[in-house]
C-alpha positions as CSV (number, residue, x, y, z in Angstrom):
1,X,89.1,105.8,110.2
2,X,85.8,106.3,108.4
3,X,84.0,104.9,111.5
4,X,85.0,107.9,113.5
5,X,82.4,110.5,114.6
6,X,82.5,114.0,113.3
7,X,83.9,115.2,116.6
8,X,86.6,112.6,116.6
9,X,87.6,113.5,113.0
10,X,87.9,117.1,114.0
11,X,90.0,116.3,117.1
12,X,92.3,114.0,115.0
13,X,92.6,116.7,112.3
14,X,93.6,119.4,114.9
15,X,96.1,117.0,116.4
16,X,97.8,116.2,113.1
17,X,97.7,119.9,112.0
18,X,99.4,120.9,115.3
19,X,102.1,118.2,114.7
20,X,102.7,119.3,111.1
21,X,102.9,122.9,112.1
22,X,105.4,122.1,114.9
23,X,107.5,120.5,112.2
24,X,107.3,123.9,110.3
25,X,105.8,122.3,107.1
26,X,104.5,124.6,104.5
27,X,100.9,124.3,103.4
28,X,102.0,122.8,100.1
29,X,104.1,120.2,101.9
30,X,101.1,119.4,104.2
31,X,98.9,118.9,101.2
32,X,101.5,116.7,99.5
33,X,102.3,114.7,102.7
34,X,98.6,114.0,103.4
35,X,97.7,113.5,99.7
36,X,94.7,115.8,100.1
37,X,92.4,116.1,97.1
38,X,93.1,118.7,94.4
39,X,90.2,120.7,95.6
40,X,92.2,121.6,98.7
41,X,94.5,124.6,97.9
42,X,97.4,125.8,100.0
43,X,95.5,129.0,100.9
44,X,92.7,126.9,102.4
45,X,94.8,124.7,104.6
46,X,94.2,127.0,107.6
47,X,90.6,125.8,107.7
48,X,91.8,122.4,109.0
49,X,93.2,124.1,112.1
50,X,89.8,125.2,113.4
51,X,86.7,124.3,111.5
52,X,87.0,121.5,109.0
53,X,88.1,117.9,109.4
54,X,90.3,116.2,106.8
55,X,88.2,114.6,104.1
56,X,87.0,111.1,104.7
57,X,89.3,109.5,102.0
58,X,91.1,106.2,102.3
59,X,94.4,107.7,101.1
60,X,94.3,110.6,103.6
61,X,93.1,108.3,106.4
62,X,96.0,105.9,105.9
63,X,98.6,108.7,105.9
64,X,97.0,110.3,109.0
65,X,97.2,106.9,110.7
66,X,100.9,106.7,109.8
67,X,101.5,110.2,111.1
68,X,99.7,109.5,114.4
69,X,101.8,106.3,114.9
70,X,105.0,108.3,114.1
71,X,104.0,110.8,116.7
72,X,103.3,108.1,119.3
73,X,106.7,106.5,118.6
74,X,108.4,109.9,119.0
75,X,106.7,110.2,122.4
76,X,108.2,106.8,123.3
77,X,111.7,107.9,122.2
78,X,111.5,111.3,123.8
79,X,108.9,111.1,126.6
80,X,109.9,114.3,128.4
81,X,111.3,116.4,125.6
82,X,108.9,117.6,122.9
83,X,111.6,119.8,121.4
84,X,113.7,116.7,120.7
85,X,110.7,115.1,118.9
86,X,110.5,118.0,116.5
87,X,114.3,118.2,116.2
88,X,114.6,114.5,115.4
89,X,112.1,114.9,112.5
90,X,114.0,117.9,111.0
91,X,117.6,116.7,111.5
92,X,119.5,114.6,108.9
93,X,119.5,110.9,109.7
94,X,122.1,108.4,108.6
95,X,119.3,105.8,108.2
96,X,117.8,107.9,105.4
97,X,121.0,108.8,103.6
98,X,121.5,111.9,105.7
99,X,118.0,113.3,104.7
100,X,115.8,114.6,107.5
101,X,112.8,112.2,108.2
102,X,110.4,115.0,107.3
103,X,112.0,115.3,103.9
104,X,111.7,111.5,103.5
105,X,108.0,111.6,104.3
106,X,107.2,114.6,102.1
107,X,109.4,113.6,99.1
108,X,108.8,109.9,99.1
109,X,105.1,109.9,100.0
110,X,103.6,106.8,101.5
111,X,106.8,104.8,101.2
112,X,108.6,107.6,103.1
113,X,106.0,107.5,105.9
114,X,106.4,103.7,106.1
115,X,110.2,104.0,106.2
116,X,110.1,106.6,109.0
117,X,107.5,104.6,111.0
118,X,109.5,101.4,110.5
119,X,112.6,103.0,111.8
120,X,110.9,104.4,114.9
121,X,108.6,101.4,115.6
122,X,110.1,98.0,115.4
123,X,106.7,96.3,115.9
124,X,105.4,98.1,112.8
125,X,108.4,96.9,110.8
126,X,108.0,93.4,112.2
127,X,104.3,93.3,111.2
128,X,105.2,94.7,107.8
129,X,107.7,92.0,107.0
130,X,105.2,89.3,107.8
131,X,107.3,88.1,110.7
132,X,104.2,88.1,112.9
133,X,102.5,85.5,110.7
134,X,105.7,83.5,110.4
135,X,106.2,83.6,114.1
136,X,102.5,82.6,114.8
137,X,102.8,79.7,112.4
138,X,106.1,78.5,114.0
139,X,104.7,78.9,117.5
140,X,101.6,76.9,116.6
141,X,103.8,73.9,115.4
C-alpha cells in the first residue's frame, strides 16, 4: 500500500476508521487492532478521522488490507443490510469458540484477522493453504 498517493491513503484511512467506529471499537482497541506505532496515543486517534492518514508502515498496511477485505466479504454476505454486517462482527460465532469476530481480531492480532477473513472469504483461505499452487501444478500436468 506504500505505492498509494497521499489522497488515496487519506481516503483509505477514513474508510477504515468509519468501519471501526461502526463496530464501536474503543480508541485503544483500534490502536491494538491496527498495530499503530507507540507514538499514536488513544487521545490522538480522532485525527485519523479527518486530517491524517495511517502511518506508512508494513504492519499497519497489512492489517488495513485484511480489514478492507473483511469489509468487502461482509458486503458480499449482506449486500443490502449494513446493520447485519456490523451485527455479525459483534455477535458470538461458533466458528470462533462463541467469541465475537471483533474480539478475535482485537485479542488475537494478525492471526485473528486472518481467521476472520478466512472464515468470510473462502478464496483467501484457499490461497492461504497453498491450494492455488497445488491446483495450478496439477492442472498443468
